[in-house]
N, CA, C and O of each residue as an XYZ file, in Angstrom:
480
protein
N       0.841     -1.160      0.015
C       0.001      0.011      0.009
C       0.900      1.238     -0.002
O       1.857      1.326      0.767
N       0.587      2.174     -0.871
C       1.367      3.407     -0.894
C       1.052      4.213      0.348
O       0.026      3.998      0.994
N       1.930      5.138      0.680
C       1.695      5.988      1.819
C       0.466      6.883      1.616
O      -0.251      7.205      2.564
N       0.245      7.274      0.361
C      -0.930      8.084      0.054
C      -2.213      7.304      0.326
O      -3.170      7.852      0.873
N      -2.232      6.016     -0.056
C      -3.411      5.186      0.219
C      -3.608      4.966      1.718
O      -4.736      4.880      2.202
N      -2.500      4.878      2.437
C      -2.582      4.763      3.895
C      -3.308      5.985      4.474
O      -4.226      5.853      5.283
N      -2.878      7.169      4.043
C      -3.510      8.401      4.534
C      -4.932      8.537      4.061
O      -5.764      9.083      4.786
N      -5.242      8.068      2.887
C      -6.635      8.085      2.402
C      -7.477      7.161      3.299
O      -8.573      7.533      3.717
N      -6.970      5.978      3.589
C      -7.693      5.033      4.427
C      -7.909      5.608      5.827
O      -8.998      5.489      6.389
N      -6.888      6.223      6.379
C      -6.981      6.851      7.669
C      -8.034      7.979      7.669
O      -8.819      8.116      8.607
N      -8.025      8.776      6.592
C      -8.982      9.873      6.464
C     -10.412      9.347      6.337
O     -11.332      9.908      6.932
N     -10.602      8.295      5.580
C     -11.937      7.678      5.434
C     -12.431      7.156      6.785
O     -13.578      7.381      7.171
N     -11.552      6.463      7.487
C     -11.941      5.925      8.801
C     -12.284      7.040      9.785
O     -13.274      6.965     10.512
N     -11.436      8.085      9.790
C     -11.726      9.214     10.673
C     -13.060      9.843     10.317
O     -13.881     10.092     11.199
N     -13.287     10.101      9.044
C     -14.542     10.740      8.605
C     -15.737      9.873      8.984
O     -16.783     10.381      9.388
N     -15.572      8.573      8.849
C     -16.664      7.677      9.191
C     -17.024      7.670     10.659
O     -18.110      7.228     11.036
N     -16.113      8.160     11.497
C     -16.375      8.173     12.942
C     -16.763      9.562     13.470
O     -17.069      9.698     14.655
N     -16.754     10.571     12.632
C     -17.030     11.920     13.109
C     -18.412     12.078     13.725
O     -18.618     12.973     14.545
N     -19.334     11.257     13.360
C     -20.680     11.394     13.900
C     -20.798     10.916     15.340
O     -21.703     11.339     16.060
N     -19.907     10.050     15.762
C     -20.036      9.407     17.071
C     -20.035     10.410     18.238
O     -20.926     10.337     19.085
N     -19.079     11.334     18.317
C     -19.104     12.276     19.464
C     -20.375     13.140     19.484
O     -20.889     13.451     20.559
N     -20.877     13.522     18.327
C     -22.097     14.328     18.266
C     -23.253     13.563     18.861
O     -23.986     14.088     19.700
N     -23.420     12.344     18.440
C     -24.544     11.549     18.932
C     -24.423     11.283     20.419
O     -25.397     11.437     21.155
N     -23.238     10.885     20.873
C     -23.046     10.608     22.298
C     -23.311     11.841     23.149
O     -23.931     11.745     24.208
N     -22.839     13.010     22.687
C     -23.089     14.245     23.409
C     -24.599     14.582     23.423
O     -25.140     14.970     24.459
N     -25.246     14.436     22.306
C     -26.683     14.742     22.236
C     -27.519     13.765     23.059
O     -28.509     14.158     23.676
N     -27.126     12.514     23.069
C     -27.852     11.535     23.895
C     -27.663     11.880     25.371
O     -28.609     11.808     26.156
N     -26.455     12.251     25.741
C     -26.194     12.598     27.146
C     -26.917     13.854     27.566
O     -27.408     13.938     28.692
N     -26.996     14.849     26.667
C     -27.580     16.112     27.075
C     -29.075     16.242     26.775
O     -29.770     17.002     27.450
N     -29.582     15.513     25.774
C     -30.960     15.640     25.390
C     -31.791     14.374     25.491
O     -33.009     14.399     25.316
N     -31.115     13.263     25.777
C     -31.782     11.977     25.757
C     -31.834     11.436     24.352
O     -31.571     12.147     23.382
N     -32.175     10.175     24.257
C     -32.156      9.501     22.969
C     -33.089     10.170     21.949
O     -32.687     10.409     20.811
N     -34.312     10.467     22.345
C     -35.273     11.056     21.390
C     -34.852     12.486     21.021
O     -35.030     12.904     19.877
N     -34.300     13.233     21.976
C     -33.816     14.580     21.699
C     -32.661     14.576     20.727
O     -32.573     15.445     19.859
N     -31.784     13.616     20.861
C     -30.631     13.514     19.969
C     -31.060     13.214     18.534
O     -30.468     13.727     17.584
N     -32.059     12.406     18.385
C     -32.510     12.047     17.050
C     -33.274     13.190     16.398
O     -33.425     13.209     15.177
N     -33.760     14.146     17.191
C     -34.508     15.237     16.640
C     -33.717     16.507     16.345
O     -34.290     17.487     15.869
N     -32.432     16.511     16.613
C     -31.610     17.716     16.450
C     -31.008     17.721     15.045
O     -30.127     16.906     14.771
N     -31.451     18.613     14.133
C     -31.047     18.560     12.748
C     -29.631     19.069     12.466
O     -29.036     18.655     11.471
N     -29.079     19.931     13.284
C     -27.772     20.550     12.961
C     -26.560     19.824     13.493
O     -25.442     20.311     13.325
N     -26.733     18.680     14.128
C     -25.628     18.022     14.819
C     -24.585     17.418     13.905
O     -23.494     17.069     14.355
N     -24.905     17.289     12.622
C     -23.983     16.583     11.753
C     -23.280     17.478     10.738
O     -22.750     16.972      9.749
N     -23.258     18.806     10.955
C     -22.687     19.713      9.963
C     -21.210     19.442      9.664
O     -20.800     19.398      8.504
N     -20.438     19.266     10.699
C     -19.008     19.022     10.500
C     -18.788     17.679      9.791
O     -17.912     17.567      8.933
N     -19.561     16.688     10.138
C     -19.461     15.388      9.474
C     -19.870     15.489      8.013
O     -19.195     14.942      7.141
N     -20.959     16.176      7.740
C     -21.407     16.373      6.360
C     -20.364     17.067      5.538
O     -20.120     16.683      4.394
N     -19.727     18.103      6.102
C     -18.718     18.832      5.388
C     -17.496     17.935      5.084
O     -16.904     18.024      4.009
N     -17.137     17.079      6.043
C     -16.030     16.161      5.818
C     -16.349     15.167      4.712
O     -15.492     14.862      3.882
N     -17.570     14.665      4.697
C     -17.971     13.710      3.649
C     -17.972     14.384      2.268
O     -17.522     13.804      1.280
N     -18.488     15.621      2.224
C     -18.513     16.358      0.970
C     -17.119     16.520      0.403
O     -16.929     16.388     -0.806
N     -16.137     16.802      1.247
C     -14.777     16.999      0.793
C     -14.030     15.701      0.549
O     -13.091     15.662     -0.247
N     -14.435     14.650      1.222
C     -13.820     13.333      0.991
C     -14.132     12.853     -0.425
O     -13.342     12.129     -1.030
N     -15.275     13.257     -0.944
C     -15.668     12.885     -2.305
C     -14.682     13.477     -3.319
O     -14.529     12.926     -4.409
N     -14.034     14.547     -2.998
C     -13.035     15.158     -3.873
C     -11.649     14.546     -3.608
O     -10.913     14.215     -4.537
N     -11.316     14.405     -2.321
C      -9.986     13.944     -1.929
C      -9.717     12.498     -2.355
O      -8.662     12.198     -2.914
N     -10.663     11.614     -2.094
C     -10.435     10.194     -2.346
C     -10.098      9.883     -3.817
O      -9.117      9.188     -4.080
N     -10.890     10.383     -4.772
C     -10.528     10.107     -6.162
C      -9.164     10.648     -6.543
O      -8.442     10.023     -7.321
N      -8.799     11.813     -6.000
C      -7.481     12.371     -6.326
C      -6.371     11.442     -5.853
O      -5.402     11.196     -6.572
N      -6.521     10.934     -4.643
C      -5.492     10.004     -4.150
C      -5.464      8.731     -4.963
O      -4.391      8.193     -5.238
N      -6.616      8.246     -5.346
C      -6.681      7.020     -6.150
C      -6.059      7.255     -7.557
O      -5.408      6.365     -8.102
N      -6.260      8.415     -8.110
C      -5.661      8.746     -9.405
C      -4.123      8.804     -9.261
O      -3.388      8.239    -10.071
N      -3.660      9.509     -8.202
C      -2.215      9.576     -7.963
C      -1.642      8.164     -7.826
O      -0.592      7.854     -8.388
N      -2.327      7.332     -7.088
C      -1.863      5.966     -6.884
C      -1.860      5.162     -8.194
O      -0.890      4.476     -8.515
N      -2.954      5.262     -8.931
C      -3.060      4.437    -10.139
C      -2.069      4.877    -11.233
O      -1.654      4.066    -12.061
N      -1.705      6.136    -11.226
C      -0.700      6.646    -12.186
C       0.725      6.564    -11.654
O       1.668      7.022    -12.299
N       0.871      5.972    -10.468
C       2.156      5.895     -9.754
C       2.892      7.238     -9.715
O       4.079      7.333    -10.026
N       2.145      8.268     -9.324
C       2.723      9.610     -9.218
C       3.076      9.976     -7.781
O       3.339     11.142     -7.485
N       3.084      8.968     -6.865
C       3.342      9.305     -5.495
C       4.762      9.860     -5.340
O       5.699      9.442     -6.022
N       4.876     10.792     -4.440
C       6.131     11.516     -4.242
C       6.081     12.153     -2.850
O       5.056     12.057     -2.175
N       7.140     12.785     -2.419
C       7.094     13.490     -1.141
C       5.991     14.578     -1.145
O       5.381     14.854     -0.112
N       5.757     15.167     -2.281
C       4.701     16.199     -2.406
C       3.323     15.588     -2.194
O       2.511     16.139     -1.451
N       3.055     14.475     -2.827
C       1.741     13.849     -2.671
C       1.540     13.320     -1.243
O       0.438     13.386     -0.699
N       2.607     12.800     -0.652
C       2.525     12.326      0.710
C       2.224     13.498      1.665
O       1.361     13.391      2.537
N       2.934     14.592      1.491
C       2.700     15.773      2.322
C       1.265     16.289      2.133
O       0.619     16.676      3.107
N       0.770     16.298      0.912
C      -0.592     16.746      0.641
C      -1.599     15.854      1.349
O      -2.564     16.349      1.931
N      -1.387     14.558      1.306
C      -2.315     13.618      1.995
C      -2.271     13.791      3.505
O      -3.310     13.786      4.167
N      -1.075     13.944      4.046
C      -0.954     14.159      5.483
C      -1.589     15.495      5.885
O      -2.322     15.572      6.871
N      -1.299     16.539      5.112
C      -1.868     17.869      5.410
C      -3.396     17.820      5.351
O      -4.071     18.424      6.184
N      -3.936     17.101      4.367
C      -5.377     16.995      4.250
C      -5.987     16.324      5.489
O      -6.980     16.802      6.039
N      -5.395     15.242      5.906
C      -5.877     14.512      7.077
C      -5.923     15.436      8.309
O      -6.951     15.554      8.976
N      -4.797     16.078      8.586
C      -4.704     16.927      9.794
C      -5.603     18.150      9.655
O      -6.217     18.575     10.634
N      -5.690     18.714      8.476
C      -6.582     19.875      8.271
C      -8.031     19.525      8.521
O      -8.770     20.303      9.124
N      -8.440     18.352      8.058
C      -9.833     17.923      8.257
C     -10.099     17.609      9.737
O     -11.191     17.879     10.237
N      -9.118     17.046     10.430
C      -9.279     16.817     11.837
C      -9.423     18.118     12.615
O     -10.296     18.239     13.474
N      -8.567     19.088     12.314
C      -8.657     20.386     12.925
C      -9.988     21.029     12.602
O     -10.637     21.595     13.482
N     -10.404     20.948     11.338
C     -11.680     21.525     10.919
C     -12.816     20.934     11.734
O     -13.688     21.667     12.202
N     -12.820     19.658     11.906
C     -13.886     18.977     12.671
C     -13.894     19.466     14.099
O     -14.954     19.800     14.629
N     -12.746     19.518     14.731
C     -12.671     19.910     16.129
C     -13.106     21.360     16.314
O     -13.924     21.656     17.185
N     -12.562     22.271     15.493
C     -12.913     23.686     15.686
C     -14.336     23.989     15.248
O     -14.968     24.906     15.772
N     -14.836     23.230     14.300
C     -16.239     23.396     13.911
C     -17.131     22.958     15.082
O     -18.131     23.611     15.377
N     -16.776     21.878     15.734
C     -17.509     21.399     16.875
C     -17.460     22.420     18.030
O     -18.441     22.603     18.751
N     -16.314     23.070     18.186
C     -16.167     24.048     19.266
C     -16.670     25.441     18.868
O     -16.740     26.341     19.705
N     -17.014     25.610     17.613
C     -17.532     26.920     17.161
C     -16.492     27.988     17.016
O     -16.752     29.149     17.332
N     -15.292     27.623     16.535
C     -14.201     28.601     16.327
C     -14.137     28.943     14.854
O     -13.527     28.201     14.085
N     -14.761     30.071     14.424
C     -14.936     30.322     13.003
C     -13.667     30.584     12.202
O     -13.548     30.033     11.108
N     -12.726     31.372     12.658
C     -11.564     31.740     11.835
C     -10.655     30.529     11.622
O     -10.186     30.289     10.509
N     -10.412     29.780     12.672
C      -9.552     28.586     12.567
C     -10.227     27.557     11.682
O      -9.563     26.856     10.920
N     -11.541     27.464     11.779
C     -12.303     26.555     10.944
C     -12.060     26.866      9.457
O     -11.799     25.966      8.657
N     -12.150     28.122      9.115
C     -11.942     28.540      7.725
C     -10.504     28.287      7.270
O     -10.285     27.856      6.138
N      -9.532     28.545      8.127
C      -8.133     28.289      7.780
C      -7.904     26.795      7.588
O      -7.222     26.397      6.643
N      -8.448     25.974      8.449
C      -8.290     24.526      8.317
C      -8.914     24.020      7.001
O      -8.346     23.181      6.301
N     -10.098     24.563      6.698
C     -10.754     24.191      5.448
C      -9.872     24.556      4.251
O      -9.741     23.778      3.307
N      -9.264     25.759      4.302
C      -8.422     26.228      3.210
C      -7.167     25.363      3.056
O      -6.739     25.091      1.935
N      -6.591     24.940      4.150
C      -5.423     24.042      4.085
C      -5.816     22.729      3.408
O      -5.057     22.209      2.590
N      -6.985     22.190      3.734
C      -7.479     20.985      3.053
C      -7.658     21.210      1.582
O      -7.317     20.344      0.777
N      -8.186     22.353      1.210
C      -8.356     22.714     -0.203
C      -6.985     22.783     -0.890
O      -6.830     22.246     -1.986
N      -6.008     23.419     -0.284
C      -4.685     23.504     -0.873
C      -4.053     22.109     -1.066
O      -3.352     21.872     -2.049
N      -4.304     21.219     -0.142
C      -3.812     19.840     -0.279
C      -4.459     19.185     -1.494
O      -3.778     18.507     -2.263
N      -5.758     19.376     -1.678
C      -6.420     18.814     -2.854
C      -5.863     19.450     -4.124
O      -5.634     18.761     -5.118
N      -5.650     20.744     -4.090
C      -5.133     21.447     -5.276
C      -3.733     20.911     -5.616
O      -3.404     20.728     -6.788
N      -2.912     20.662     -4.586
C      -1.578     20.113     -4.834
C      -1.669     18.762     -5.554
O      -0.889     18.493     -6.468
N      -2.606     17.924     -5.150
C      -2.773     16.608     -5.815
C      -3.179     16.810     -7.268
O      -2.672     16.116     -8.150
N      -4.062     17.725     -7.528
C      -4.477     18.030     -8.915
C      -3.270     18.490     -9.739
O      -3.071     18.040    -10.868
N      -2.482     19.376     -9.170
C      -1.299     19.859     -9.897
C      -0.296     18.750    -10.180
O       0.349     18.744    -11.228
N      -0.167     17.825     -9.258
C       0.726     16.680     -9.481
C       0.160     15.801    -10.595
O       0.901     15.353    -11.470
N      -1.138     15.557    -10.565
C      -1.775     14.700    -11.585
C      -1.555     15.308    -12.964
O      -1.253     14.590    -13.917
N      -1.701     16.606    -13.077
C      -1.526     17.265    -14.363
C      -0.066     17.622    -14.635
O       0.251     18.295    -15.616
N       0.816     17.157    -13.747
C       2.250     17.296    -13.860
C       2.698     18.773    -13.944
O       3.625     19.131    -14.671
N       2.003     19.587    -13.178
C       2.342     21.004    -13.083
C       3.203     21.230    -11.842
O       3.999     22.168    -11.796
N       3.046     20.388    -10.859
C       3.817     20.493     -9.606
C       4.712     19.301     -9.469
O       5.447     19.189     -8.488
C-alpha cells in the first residue's frame, strides 16, 4: 500500500467516525429522542464527507498513475490533519480557525491536482 493510500484510508476511517461524538453528546444532554430530533448536529461530518468525495478520487488517481512523491505524501498528510482540525474547531464553534483549516485541506487537494496534471 502506498503511503498516500494509507492516509486516504486513515482519512476515510476518521470521517466515518465523526458522527459518534455528536450523537453521544446529544444523547447525554438531550436523551435519545432529543438527539434524534436535532437537525444541525452533523454539519461538521457532512462537510467532511462532501470534501472526501473530492480527496479520495485524487489520491486514487495519484496511486493508479504511480505519481506518489514527497509532495503527494505531504498533501495527503496535510489534508488529514486539516480535516481533523476543521472537525474539532467546527464542533467548538471557532470560525476563523475553521476557515483556515478548510483552506489548508483545499490547498492539499489542489496540490494533488497539480501533481496529476504534472504542473507540480
